[in-house]
Biopython code that builds the backbone (N, CA, C, O; Angstrom):
import numpy as np
from Bio.PDB.StructureBuilder import StructureBuilder

atoms = [
    (1, "MET", "N", (98.842, 78.632, 150.745)),
    (1, "MET", "CA", (99.074, 78.907, 152.144)),
    (1, "MET", "C", (98.970, 80.407, 152.432)),
    (1, "MET", "O", (98.420, 80.806, 153.458)),
    (2, "LYS", "N", (99.506, 81.246, 151.514)),
    (2, "LYS", "CA", (99.428, 82.687, 151.698)),
    (2, "LYS", "C", (97.972, 83.149, 151.722)),
    (2, "LYS", "O", (97.597, 84.012, 152.515)),
    (3, "LYS", "N", (97.162, 82.564, 150.846)),
    (3, "LYS", "CA", (95.757, 82.937, 150.783)),
    (3, "LYS", "C", (95.067, 82.589, 152.106)),
    (3, "LYS", "O", (94.267, 83.378, 152.608)),
    (4, "PHE", "N", (95.366, 81.433, 152.665)),
    (4, "PHE", "CA", (94.795, 81.015, 153.937)),
    (4, "PHE", "C", (95.201, 81.988, 155.044)),
    (4, "PHE", "O", (94.362, 82.383, 155.854)),
    (5, "ASN", "N", (96.467, 82.376, 155.088)),
    (5, "ASN", "CA", (96.956, 83.302, 156.112)),
    (5, "ASN", "C", (96.257, 84.652, 156.012)),
    (5, "ASN", "O", (95.897, 85.242, 157.031)),
    (6, "LEU", "N", (96.066, 85.140, 154.804)),
    (6, "LEU", "CA", (95.392, 86.421, 154.625)),
    (6, "LEU", "C", (93.937, 86.341, 155.100)),
    (6, "LEU", "O", (93.443, 87.259, 155.756)),
    (7, "ILE", "N", (93.268, 85.262, 154.773)),
    (7, "ILE", "CA", (91.879, 85.085, 155.221)),
    (7, "ILE", "C", (91.830, 85.037, 156.738)),
    (7, "ILE", "O", (90.958, 85.656, 157.348)),
    (8, "PHE", "N", (92.743, 84.319, 157.349)),
    (8, "PHE", "CA", (92.797, 84.219, 158.807)),
    (8, "PHE", "C", (93.026, 85.597, 159.430)),
    (8, "PHE", "O", (92.342, 85.959, 160.387)),
    (9, "VAL", "N", (93.969, 86.359, 158.906)),
    (9, "VAL", "CA", (94.294, 87.673, 159.448)),
    (9, "VAL", "C", (93.084, 88.601, 159.343)),
    (9, "VAL", "O", (92.754, 89.282, 160.314)),
    (10, "PHE", "N", (92.415, 88.645, 158.190)),
    (10, "PHE", "CA", (91.253, 89.508, 158.027)),
    (10, "PHE", "C", (90.107, 89.073, 158.942)),
    (10, "PHE", "O", (89.420, 89.915, 159.522)),
    (11, "THR", "N", (89.904, 87.784, 159.067)),
    (11, "THR", "CA", (88.852, 87.280, 159.946)),
    (11, "THR", "C", (89.161, 87.620, 161.396)),
    (11, "THR", "O", (88.277, 88.058, 162.132)),
    (12, "PHE", "N", (90.397, 87.425, 161.811)),
    (12, "PHE", "CA", (90.814, 87.700, 163.183)),
    (12, "PHE", "C", (90.619, 89.182, 163.508)),
    (12, "PHE", "O", (90.035, 89.512, 164.541)),
    (13, "PHE", "N", (91.095, 90.070, 162.649)),
    (13, "PHE", "CA", (90.958, 91.496, 162.909)),
    (13, "PHE", "C", (89.504, 91.953, 162.804)),
    (13, "PHE", "O", (89.103, 92.900, 163.481)),
    (14, "GLY", "N", (88.731, 91.303, 161.981)),
    (14, "GLY", "CA", (87.303, 91.606, 161.904)),
    (14, "GLY", "C", (86.609, 91.268, 163.206)),
    (14, "GLY", "O", (85.750, 92.024, 163.659)),
    (15, "LEU", "N", (86.963, 90.144, 163.821)),
    (15, "LEU", "CA", (86.381, 89.756, 165.099)),
    (15, "LEU", "C", (86.804, 90.703, 166.209)),
    (15, "LEU", "O", (85.996, 91.046, 167.073)),
    (16, "ILE", "N", (88.052, 91.127, 166.197)),
    (16, "ILE", "CA", (88.541, 92.055, 167.215)),
    (16, "ILE", "C", (87.805, 93.387, 167.107)),
    (16, "ILE", "O", (87.348, 93.920, 168.118)),
    (17, "SER", "N", (87.685, 93.927, 165.908)),
    (17, "SER", "CA", (87.015, 95.217, 165.763)),
    (17, "SER", "C", (85.542, 95.105, 166.133)),
    (17, "SER", "O", (84.969, 96.054, 166.668)),
    (18, "GLN", "N", (84.925, 93.970, 165.861)),
    (18, "GLN", "CA", (83.534, 93.755, 166.228)),
    (18, "GLN", "C", (83.397, 93.694, 167.746)),
    (18, "GLN", "O", (82.466, 94.275, 168.304)),
    (19, "ALA", "N", (84.296, 93.009, 168.409)),
    (19, "ALA", "CA", (84.248, 92.877, 169.864)),
    (19, "ALA", "C", (84.474, 94.224, 170.540)),
    (19, "ALA", "O", (83.890, 94.483, 171.592)),
    (20, "GLN", "N", (85.297, 95.076, 169.969)),
    (20, "GLN", "CA", (85.577, 96.367, 170.564)),
    (20, "GLN", "C", (84.408, 97.327, 170.422)),
    (20, "GLN", "O", (84.356, 98.335, 171.127)),
    (21, "SER", "N", (83.480, 97.044, 169.542)),
    (21, "SER", "CA", (82.364, 97.954, 169.347)),
    (21, "SER", "C", (81.205, 97.667, 170.306)),
    (21, "SER", "O", (80.188, 98.358, 170.251)),
    (22, "ILE", "N", (81.332, 96.677, 171.173)),
    (22, "ILE", "CA", (80.286, 96.346, 172.131)),
    (22, "ILE", "C", (80.704, 96.831, 173.521)),
    (22, "ILE", "O", (81.807, 96.542, 173.984)),
    (23, "THR", "N", (79.809, 97.569, 174.174)),
    (23, "THR", "CA", (80.058, 98.026, 175.537)),
    (23, "THR", "C", (79.390, 97.058, 176.495)),
    (23, "THR", "O", (78.214, 96.727, 176.342)),
    (24, "ASP", "N", (80.142, 96.611, 177.477)),
    (24, "ASP", "CA", (79.675, 95.672, 178.493)),
    (24, "ASP", "C", (79.663, 96.444, 179.818)),
    (24, "ASP", "O", (80.724, 96.767, 180.352)),
    (25, "THR", "N", (78.482, 96.738, 180.345)),
    (25, "THR", "CA", (78.387, 97.572, 181.544)),
    (25, "THR", "C", (77.155, 97.209, 182.351)),
    (25, "THR", "O", (76.488, 96.218, 182.055)),
    (26, "SER", "N", (76.851, 97.994, 183.359)),
    (26, "SER", "CA", (75.666, 97.746, 184.177)),
    (26, "SER", "C", (75.144, 99.051, 184.759)),
    (26, "SER", "O", (75.833, 100.072, 184.761)),
    (27, "MET", "N", (73.919, 98.993, 185.248)),
    (27, "MET", "CA", (73.328, 100.128, 185.961)),
    (27, "MET", "C", (72.366, 99.596, 187.013)),
    (27, "MET", "O", (71.847, 98.486, 186.890)),
    (28, "VAL", "N", (72.134, 100.387, 188.033)),
    (28, "VAL", "CA", (71.187, 100.024, 189.079)),
    (28, "VAL", "C", (69.797, 100.460, 188.642)),
    (28, "VAL", "O", (69.594, 101.588, 188.194)),
    (29, "VAL", "N", (68.833, 99.531, 188.783)),
    (29, "VAL", "CA", (67.432, 99.804, 188.463)),
    (29, "VAL", "C", (66.592, 99.268, 189.617)),
    (29, "VAL", "O", (66.728, 98.105, 189.996)),
    (30, "ASN", "N", (65.727, 100.109, 190.175)),
    (30, "ASN", "CA", (64.877, 99.687, 191.287)),
    (30, "ASN", "C", (63.741, 98.801, 190.803)),
    (30, "ASN", "O", (63.190, 99.006, 189.721)),
    (31, "GLY", "N", (63.404, 97.820, 191.615)),
    (31, "GLY", "CA", (62.327, 96.884, 191.336)),
    (31, "GLY", "C", (62.241, 95.892, 192.474)),
    (31, "GLY", "O", (63.097, 95.887, 193.359)),
    (32, "VAL", "N", (61.206, 95.041, 192.466)),
    (32, "VAL", "CA", (61.020, 94.132, 193.598)),
    (32, "VAL", "C", (60.686, 92.687, 193.256)),
    (32, "VAL", "O", (60.786, 91.818, 194.122)),
    (33, "CYS", "N", (60.289, 92.404, 192.010)),
    (33, "CYS", "CA", (59.766, 91.058, 191.766)),
    (33, "CYS", "C", (60.051, 90.570, 190.346)),
    (33, "CYS", "O", (60.691, 91.257, 189.550)),
    (34, "GLY", "N", (59.568, 89.387, 190.056)),
    (34, "GLY", "CA", (59.752, 88.805, 188.737)),
    (34, "GLY", "C", (59.047, 89.579, 187.640)),
    (34, "GLY", "O", (59.530, 89.633, 186.509)),
    (35, "MET", "N", (57.905, 90.183, 187.962)),
    (35, "MET", "CA", (57.213, 91.000, 186.974)),
    (35, "MET", "C", (58.057, 92.240, 186.656)),
    (35, "MET", "O", (58.132, 92.666, 185.503)),
    (36, "CYS", "N", (58.684, 92.809, 187.676)),
    (36, "CYS", "CA", (59.595, 93.946, 187.466)),
    (36, "CYS", "C", (60.736, 93.521, 186.539)),
    (36, "CYS", "O", (61.082, 94.240, 185.603)),
    (37, "LYS", "N", (61.312, 92.359, 186.803)),
    (37, "LYS", "CA", (62.417, 91.850, 185.998)),
    (37, "LYS", "C", (62.035, 91.805, 184.521)),
    (37, "LYS", "O", (62.786, 92.258, 183.657)),
    (38, "SER", "N", (60.879, 91.261, 184.253)),
    (38, "SER", "CA", (60.418, 91.129, 182.874)),
    (38, "SER", "C", (60.266, 92.498, 182.207)),
    (38, "SER", "O", (60.715, 92.696, 181.078)),
    (39, "THR", "N", (59.636, 93.437, 182.906)),
    (39, "THR", "CA", (59.407, 94.769, 182.344)),
    (39, "THR", "C", (60.712, 95.529, 182.144)),
    (39, "THR", "O", (60.906, 96.170, 181.111)),
    (40, "ILE", "N", (61.598, 95.460, 183.114)),
    (40, "ILE", "CA", (62.883, 96.165, 183.034)),
    (40, "ILE", "C", (63.713, 95.637, 181.869)),
    (40, "ILE", "O", (64.243, 96.415, 181.075)),
    (41, "GLU", "N", (63.823, 94.324, 181.769)),
    (41, "GLU", "CA", (64.616, 93.737, 180.684)),
    (41, "GLU", "C", (64.016, 94.057, 179.314)),
    (41, "GLU", "O", (64.745, 94.324, 178.359)),
    (42, "LYS", "N", (62.697, 94.030, 179.225)),
    (42, "LYS", "CA", (62.043, 94.352, 177.951)),
    (42, "LYS", "C", (62.273, 95.824, 177.592)),
    (42, "LYS", "O", (62.549, 96.143, 176.436)),
    (43, "ALA", "N", (62.161, 96.710, 178.568)),
    (43, "ALA", "CA", (62.355, 98.146, 178.319)),
    (43, "ALA", "C", (63.794, 98.453, 177.922)),
    (43, "ALA", "O", (64.043, 99.396, 177.170)),
    (44, "ALA", "N", (64.736, 97.669, 178.419)),
    (44, "ALA", "CA", (66.155, 97.890, 178.103)),
    (44, "ALA", "C", (66.514, 97.424, 176.698)),
    (44, "ALA", "O", (67.529, 97.850, 176.147)),
    (45, "GLN", "N", (65.701, 96.564, 176.119)),
    (45, "GLN", "CA", (66.006, 95.984, 174.805)),
    (45, "GLN", "C", (65.662, 96.929, 173.656)),
    (45, "GLN", "O", (64.882, 96.585, 172.769)),
    (46, "ILE", "N", (66.252, 98.118, 173.683)),
    (46, "ILE", "CA", (66.067, 99.053, 172.573)),
    (46, "ILE", "C", (67.084, 98.729, 171.487)),
    (46, "ILE", "O", (67.966, 97.893, 171.688)),
    (47, "GLU", "N", (66.965, 99.382, 170.348)),
    (47, "GLU", "CA", (67.879, 99.122, 169.237)),
    (47, "GLU", "C", (69.327, 99.330, 169.692)),
    (47, "GLU", "O", (69.651, 100.340, 170.316)),
    (48, "GLY", "N", (70.179, 98.378, 169.376)),
    (48, "GLY", "CA", (71.584, 98.441, 169.736)),
    (48, "GLY", "C", (71.942, 97.633, 170.975)),
    (48, "GLY", "O", (73.120, 97.373, 171.224)),
    (49, "VAL", "N", (70.941, 97.231, 171.753)),
    (49, "VAL", "CA", (71.180, 96.437, 172.962)),
    (49, "VAL", "C", (71.111, 94.961, 172.589)),
    (49, "VAL", "O", (70.114, 94.498, 172.034)),
    (50, "SER", "N", (72.171, 94.230, 172.896)),
    (50, "SER", "CA", (72.206, 92.803, 172.565)),
    (50, "SER", "C", (71.983, 91.907, 173.788)),
    (50, "SER", "O", (71.745, 90.708, 173.650)),
    (51, "PHE", "N", (72.063, 92.501, 174.991)),
    (51, "PHE", "CA", (71.901, 91.698, 176.208)),
    (51, "PHE", "C", (71.432, 92.614, 177.331)),
    (51, "PHE", "O", (71.976, 93.702, 177.522)),
    (52, "ALA", "N", (70.422, 92.170, 178.072)),
    (52, "ALA", "CA", (69.935, 92.890, 179.247)),
    (52, "ALA", "C", (69.418, 91.867, 180.246)),
    (52, "ALA", "O", (68.497, 91.106, 179.949)),
    (53, "GLU", "N", (70.018, 91.853, 181.438)),
    (53, "GLU", "CA", (69.585, 90.912, 182.478)),
    (53, "GLU", "C", (69.605, 91.624, 183.821)),
    (53, "GLU", "O", (70.645, 92.119, 184.257)),
    (54, "TRP", "N", (68.433, 91.672, 184.482)),
    (54, "TRP", "CA", (68.287, 92.359, 185.768)),
    (54, "TRP", "C", (68.186, 91.356, 186.898)),
    (54, "TRP", "O", (67.545, 90.314, 186.753)),
    (55, "SER", "N", (68.818, 91.664, 188.029)),
    (55, "SER", "CA", (68.773, 90.807, 189.209)),
    (55, "SER", "C", (67.925, 91.457, 190.295)),
    (55, "SER", "O", (68.195, 92.583, 190.715)),
    (56, "LYS", "N", (66.917, 90.756, 190.738)),
    (56, "LYS", "CA", (66.051, 91.208, 191.827)),
    (56, "LYS", "C", (66.838, 91.357, 193.130)),
    (56, "LYS", "O", (66.549, 92.241, 193.938)),
    (57, "GLU", "N", (67.822, 90.501, 193.329)),
    (57, "GLU", "CA", (68.599, 90.529, 194.566)),
    (57, "GLU", "C", (69.563, 91.718, 194.636)),
    (57, "GLU", "O", (69.698, 92.343, 195.689)),
    (58, "THR", "N", (70.220, 92.026, 193.544)),
    (58, "THR", "CA", (71.241, 93.088, 193.549)),
    (58, "THR", "C", (70.741, 94.406, 192.949)),
    (58, "THR", "O", (71.366, 95.449, 193.141)),
    (59, "LEU", "N", (69.629, 94.363, 192.231)),
    (59, "LEU", "CA", (69.060, 95.509, 191.506)),
    (59, "LEU", "C", (69.969, 95.986, 190.370)),
    (59, "LEU", "O", (69.838, 97.114, 189.896)),
    (60, "VAL", "N", (70.875, 95.134, 189.946)),
    (60, "VAL", "CA", (71.822, 95.486, 188.878)),
    (60, "VAL", "C", (71.324, 94.931, 187.544)),
    (60, "VAL", "O", (70.988, 93.753, 187.422)),
    (61, "LEU", "N", (71.288, 95.815, 186.555)),
    (61, "LEU", "CA", (70.950, 95.439, 185.190)),
    (61, "LEU", "C", (72.249, 95.350, 184.405)),
    (61, "LEU", "O", (72.918, 96.358, 184.179)),
    (62, "LYS", "N", (72.602, 94.138, 183.992)),
    (62, "LYS", "CA", (73.803, 93.940, 183.173)),
    (62, "LYS", "C", (73.413, 94.180, 181.715)),
    (62, "LYS", "O", (72.359, 93.739, 181.258)),
    (63, "LEU", "N", (74.281, 94.883, 181.001)),
    (63, "LEU", "CA", (73.988, 95.277, 179.626)),
    (63, "LEU", "C", (75.151, 95.042, 178.689)),
    (63, "LEU", "O", (76.316, 95.132, 179.078)),
    (64, "LYS", "N", (74.814, 94.741, 177.449)),
    (64, "LYS", "CA", (75.771, 94.752, 176.343)),
    (64, "LYS", "C", (75.086, 95.524, 175.230)),
    (64, "LYS", "O", (73.963, 95.208, 174.838)),
    (65, "PHE", "N", (75.777, 96.546, 174.723)),
    (65, "PHE", "CA", (75.174, 97.345, 173.655)),
    (65, "PHE", "C", (76.242, 97.925, 172.746)),
    (65, "PHE", "O", (77.416, 98.015, 173.104)),
    (66, "ASP", "N", (75.802, 98.311, 171.566)),
    (66, "ASP", "CA", (76.674, 98.919, 170.569)),
    (66, "ASP", "C", (76.622, 100.432, 170.766)),
    (66, "ASP", "O", (75.584, 101.045, 170.520)),
    (67, "PRO", "N", (77.730, 101.048, 171.207)),
    (67, "PRO", "CA", (77.726, 102.486, 171.475)),
    (67, "PRO", "C", (77.594, 103.345, 170.218)),
    (67, "PRO", "O", (77.385, 104.555, 170.310)),
    (68, "GLN", "N", (77.714, 102.725, 169.053)),
    (68, "GLN", "CA", (77.496, 103.473, 167.819)),
    (68, "GLN", "C", (75.995, 103.573, 167.502)),
    (68, "GLN", "O", (75.583, 104.346, 166.637)),
    (69, "VAL", "N", (75.195, 102.782, 168.216)),
    (69, "VAL", "CA", (73.753, 102.757, 167.974)),
    (69, "VAL", "C", (72.977, 103.391, 169.134)),
    (69, "VAL", "O", (71.980, 104.077, 168.906)),
    (70, "THR", "N", (73.424, 103.166, 170.372)),
    (70, "THR", "CA", (72.706, 103.675, 171.544)),
    (70, "THR", "C", (73.692, 104.001, 172.660)),
    (70, "THR", "O", (74.903, 103.861, 172.492)),
    (71, "ASN", "N", (73.162, 104.434, 173.795)),
    (71, "ASN", "CA", (74.008, 104.766, 174.946)),
    (71, "ASN", "C", (73.224, 104.542, 176.240)),
    (71, "ASN", "O", (72.030, 104.246, 176.208)),
    (72, "LEU", "N", (73.908, 104.686, 177.378)),
    (72, "LEU", "CA", (73.256, 104.446, 178.671)),
    (72, "LEU", "C", (72.100, 105.406, 178.915)),
    (72, "LEU", "O", (71.093, 105.017, 179.508)),
    (73, "ALA", "N", (72.227, 106.647, 178.471)),
    (73, "ALA", "CA", (71.150, 107.620, 178.681)),
    (73, "ALA", "C", (69.869, 107.182, 177.972)),
    (73, "ALA", "O", (68.782, 107.293, 178.539)),
    (74, "ALA", "N", (69.983, 106.691, 176.752)),
    (74, "ALA", "CA", (68.814, 106.239, 176.000)),
    (74, "ALA", "C", (68.199, 104.991, 176.630)),
    (74, "ALA", "O", (66.976, 104.855, 176.684)),
    (75, "ILE", "N", (69.042, 104.090, 177.101)),
    (75, "ILE", "CA", (68.545, 102.873, 177.750)),
    (75, "ILE", "C", (67.832, 103.250, 179.047)),
    (75, "ILE", "O", (66.740, 102.754, 179.329)),
    (76, "SER", "N", (68.453, 104.127, 179.833)),
    (76, "SER", "CA", (67.859, 104.584, 181.086)),
    (76, "SER", "C", (66.522, 105.266, 180.835)),
    (76, "SER", "O", (65.570, 105.045, 181.584)),
    (77, "LYS", "N", (66.434, 106.081, 179.806)),
    (77, "LYS", "CA", (65.190, 106.780, 179.469)),
    (77, "LYS", "C", (64.079, 105.787, 179.146)),
    (77, "LYS", "O", (62.940, 105.968, 179.576)),
    (78, "SER", "N", (64.398, 104.754, 178.401)),
    (78, "SER", "CA", (63.406, 103.734, 178.062)),
    (78, "SER", "C", (62.906, 103.021, 179.319)),
    (78, "SER", "O", (61.716, 102.735, 179.451)),
    (79, "ILE", "N", (63.821, 102.742, 180.230)),
    (79, "ILE", "CA", (63.446, 102.053, 181.472)),
    (79, "ILE", "C", (62.580, 102.952, 182.346)),
    (79, "ILE", "O", (61.587, 102.489, 182.907)),
    (80, "THR", "N", (62.939, 104.229, 182.472)),
    (80, "THR", "CA", (62.128, 105.126, 183.301)),
    (80, "THR", "C", (60.748, 105.346, 182.690)),
    (80, "THR", "O", (59.776, 105.535, 183.422)),
    (81, "LYS", "N", (60.646, 105.325, 181.366)),
    (81, "LYS", "CA", (59.329, 105.437, 180.721)),
    (81, "LYS", "C", (58.440, 104.256, 181.100)),
    (81, "LYS", "O", (57.216, 104.378, 181.145)),
    (82, "SER", "N", (59.070, 103.105, 181.373)),
    (82, "SER", "CA", (58.289, 101.924, 181.740)),
    (82, "SER", "C", (57.897, 101.935, 183.222)),
    (82, "SER", "O", (57.157, 101.059, 183.671)),
    (83, "GLY", "N", (58.391, 102.928, 183.988)),
    (83, "GLY", "CA", (57.981, 103.078, 185.383)),
    (83, "GLY", "C", (59.048, 102.825, 186.424)),
    (83, "GLY", "O", (58.763, 102.905, 187.619)),
    (84, "TYR", "N", (60.258, 102.523, 186.014)),
    (84, "TYR", "CA", (61.310, 102.156, 186.961)),
    (84, "TYR", "C", (62.403, 103.213, 187.048)),
    (84, "TYR", "O", (62.852, 103.746, 186.033)),
    (85, "ASP", "N", (62.828, 103.512, 188.293)),
    (85, "ASP", "CA", (63.927, 104.452, 188.514)),
    (85, "ASP", "C", (65.251, 103.756, 188.219)),
    (85, "ASP", "O", (65.440, 102.588, 188.560)),
    (86, "THR", "N", (66.156, 104.478, 187.588)),
    (86, "THR", "CA", (67.518, 103.983, 187.391)),
    (86, "THR", "C", (68.458, 104.860, 188.221)),
    (86, "THR", "O", (68.031, 105.850, 188.815)),
    (87, "GLU", "N", (69.710, 104.498, 188.255)),
    (87, "GLU", "CA", (70.670, 105.323, 188.983)),
    (87, "GLU", "C", (70.877, 106.671, 188.302)),
    (87, "GLU", "O", (71.467, 107.574, 188.895)),
    (88, "PHE", "N", (70.405, 106.823, 187.075)),
    (88, "PHE", "CA", (70.595, 108.049, 186.320)),
    (88, "PHE", "C", (69.355, 108.929, 186.240)),
    (88, "PHE", "O", (69.469, 110.146, 186.096)),
    (89, "GLN", "N", (68.168, 108.324, 186.331)),
    (89, "GLN", "CA", (66.914, 109.050, 186.143)),
    (89, "GLN", "C", (65.832, 108.485, 187.048)),
    (89, "GLN", "O", (65.883, 107.326, 187.460)),
    (90, "THR", "N", (64.857, 109.325, 187.347)),
    (90, "THR", "CA", (63.696, 108.906, 188.122)),
    (90, "THR", "C", (62.485, 108.840, 187.197)),
    (90, "THR", "O", (62.253, 109.746, 186.396)),
    (91, "ALA", "N", (61.730, 107.779, 187.315)),
    (91, "ALA", "CA", (60.515, 107.631, 186.518)),
    (91, "ALA", "C", (59.487, 108.666, 186.960)),
    (91, "ALA", "O", (59.424, 109.030, 188.134)),
    (92, "SER", "N", (58.697, 109.129, 186.023)),
    (92, "SER", "CA", (57.617, 110.067, 186.375)),
    (92, "SER", "C", (56.610, 109.346, 187.267)),
    (92, "SER", "O", (56.500, 108.120, 187.230)),
    (93, "ASP", "N", (55.887, 110.110, 188.059)),
    (93, "ASP", "CA", (54.861, 109.504, 188.918)),
    (93, "ASP", "C", (53.813, 108.773, 188.091)),
    (93, "ASP", "O", (53.342, 107.708, 188.491)),
    (94, "SER", "N", (53.443, 109.336, 186.939)),
    (94, "SER", "CA", (52.420, 108.668, 186.118)),
    (94, "SER", "C", (52.930, 107.329, 185.589)),
    (94, "SER", "O", (52.171, 106.362, 185.523)),
    (95, "SER", "N", (54.207, 107.264, 185.214)),
    (95, "SER", "CA", (54.778, 105.978, 184.766)),
    (95, "SER", "C", (54.856, 104.991, 185.921)),
    (95, "SER", "O", (54.513, 103.818, 185.772)),
    (96, "TYR", "N", (55.309, 105.474, 187.073)),
    (96, "TYR", "CA", (55.437, 104.612, 188.248)),
    (96, "TYR", "C", (54.078, 104.038, 188.644)),
    (96, "TYR", "O", (53.959, 102.834, 188.871)),
    (97, "TYR", "N", (53.042, 104.895, 188.731)),
    (97, "TYR", "CA", (51.730, 104.430, 189.177)),
    (97, "TYR", "C", (50.972, 103.657, 188.107)),
    (97, "TYR", "O", (49.874, 103.161, 188.361)),
    (98, "SER", "N", (51.546, 103.549, 186.913)),
    (98, "SER", "CA", (50.944, 102.681, 185.894)),
    (98, "SER", "C", (51.402, 101.230, 186.072)),
    (98, "SER", "O", (50.872, 100.320, 185.433)),
    (99, "LEU", "N", (52.401, 101.024, 186.953)),
    (99, "LEU", "CA", (52.851, 99.661, 187.268)),
    (99, "LEU", "C", (51.780, 98.930, 188.063)),
    (99, "LEU", "O", (50.913, 99.552, 188.677)),
    (100, "ASP", "N", (51.848, 97.623, 188.045)),
    (100, "ASP", "CA", (50.995, 96.825, 188.914)),
    (100, "ASP", "C", (51.369, 97.174, 190.355)),
    (100, "ASP", "O", (52.558, 97.313, 190.643)),
    (101, "PRO", "N", (50.410, 97.323, 191.274)),
    (101, "PRO", "CA", (50.728, 97.660, 192.666)),
    (101, "PRO", "C", (51.747, 96.713, 193.314)),
    (101, "PRO", "O", (52.462, 97.109, 194.234)),
    (102, "CYS", "N", (51.812, 95.494, 192.848)),
    (102, "CYS", "CA", (52.812, 94.540, 193.342)),
    (102, "CYS", "C", (54.236, 95.063, 193.115)),
    (102, "CYS", "O", (55.162, 94.698, 193.840)),
    (103, "CYS", "N", (54.397, 95.911, 192.112)),
    (103, "CYS", "CA", (55.722, 96.389, 191.708)),
    (103, "CYS", "C", (56.084, 97.755, 192.280)),
    (103, "CYS", "O", (57.076, 98.348, 191.857)),
    (104, "TYR", "N", (55.309, 98.269, 193.227)),
    (104, "TYR", "CA", (55.595, 99.587, 193.800)),
    (104, "TYR", "C", (56.831, 99.516, 194.696)),
    (104, "TYR", "O", (56.726, 99.334, 195.909)),
    (105, "TYR", "N", (57.970, 99.659, 194.093)),
    (105, "TYR", "CA", (59.253, 99.543, 194.794)),
    (105, "TYR", "C", (59.540, 100.756, 195.684)),
    (105, "TYR", "O", (60.423, 100.678, 196.538)),
    (106, "ARG", "N", (58.837, 101.854, 195.516)),
    (106, "ARG", "CA", (59.041, 103.038, 196.373)),
    (106, "ARG", "C", (58.318, 102.894, 197.712)),
    (106, "ARG", "O", (58.589, 103.653, 198.642)),
    (107, "ASP", "N", (57.414, 101.941, 197.819)),
    (107, "ASP", "CA", (56.641, 101.704, 199.036)),
    (107, "ASP", "C", (57.403, 100.710, 199.915)),
    (107, "ASP", "O", (57.511, 99.534, 199.567)),
    (108, "PRO", "N", (57.935, 101.176, 201.058)),
    (108, "PRO", "CA", (58.728, 100.280, 201.913)),
    (108, "PRO", "C", (57.958, 99.036, 202.364)),
    (108, "PRO", "O", (58.550, 97.966, 202.509)),
    (109, "ASN", "N", (56.653, 99.162, 202.588)),
    (109, "ASN", "CA", (55.853, 98.004, 202.996)),
    (109, "ASN", "C", (55.798, 96.957, 201.887)),
    (109, "ASN", "O", (55.822, 95.757, 202.161)),
    (110, "ASN", "N", (55.725, 97.405, 200.653)),
    (110, "ASN", "CA", (55.685, 96.492, 199.515)),
    (110, "ASN", "C", (57.037, 95.810, 199.309)),
    (110, "ASN", "O", (57.095, 94.620, 198.999)),
    (111, "VAL", "N", (58.107, 96.556, 199.478)),
    (111, "VAL", "CA", (59.456, 96.006, 199.296)),
    (111, "VAL", "C", (59.688, 94.876, 200.300)),
    (111, "VAL", "O", (60.257, 93.842, 199.952)),
    (112, "HIS", "N", (59.246, 95.075, 201.542)),
    (112, "HIS", "CA", (59.459, 94.045, 202.564)),
    (112, "HIS", "C", (58.656, 92.777, 202.274)),
    (112, "HIS", "O", (59.055, 91.690, 202.693)),
    (113, "LYS", "N", (57.541, 92.896, 201.571)),
    (113, "LYS", "CA", (56.741, 91.710, 201.225)),
    (113, "LYS", "C", (57.505, 90.786, 200.263)),
    (113, "LYS", "O", (57.280, 89.576, 200.245)),
    (114, "HIS", "N", (58.389, 91.357, 199.483)),
    (114, "HIS", "CA", (59.103, 90.592, 198.457)),
    (114, "HIS", "C", (60.433, 90.028, 198.953)),
    (114, "HIS", "O", (61.089, 89.299, 198.210)),
    (115, "LYS", "N", (60.838, 90.324, 200.132)),
    (115, "LYS", "CA", (62.146, 89.860, 200.614)),
    (115, "LYS", "C", (62.038, 88.558, 201.342)),
    (115, "LYS", "O", (63.044, 88.028, 201.812)),
]
sb = StructureBuilder()
sb.init_structure("model")
sb.init_model(0)
sb.init_chain("A")
sb.init_seg("    ")
for serial, (resi, resn, name, xyz) in enumerate(atoms, 1):
    if name == "N":
        sb.init_residue(resn, " ", resi, " ")
    sb.init_atom(name, np.array(xyz, "f"), 0.0, 1.0, " ", f" {name:<3s}", serial, name[0])
structure = sb.get_structure()
């Protein structure tokens, strides 16, 4: 019985320490369509990121990542390299204009087409 209790205690504390090492947060990322969603989520999936889901309606990218491996700045940088502005950084014009014209979220006429 003592052996079982010790195994349970070590397993329980191992799960707690593992859960505490994951950051659950979000950031705003501009985009307009399903193609944007795919690109944004793929760009966010850098090493250390275990979950990335972007909403076209809210423009919020939900994230889960290991802060010992990566951080929001690195995730944001990867997303801006793919052409999308985040609440922390603006994508370069060359990255932005490499997007499909359907995804030009800075163009008000294009944004209204997707609503």
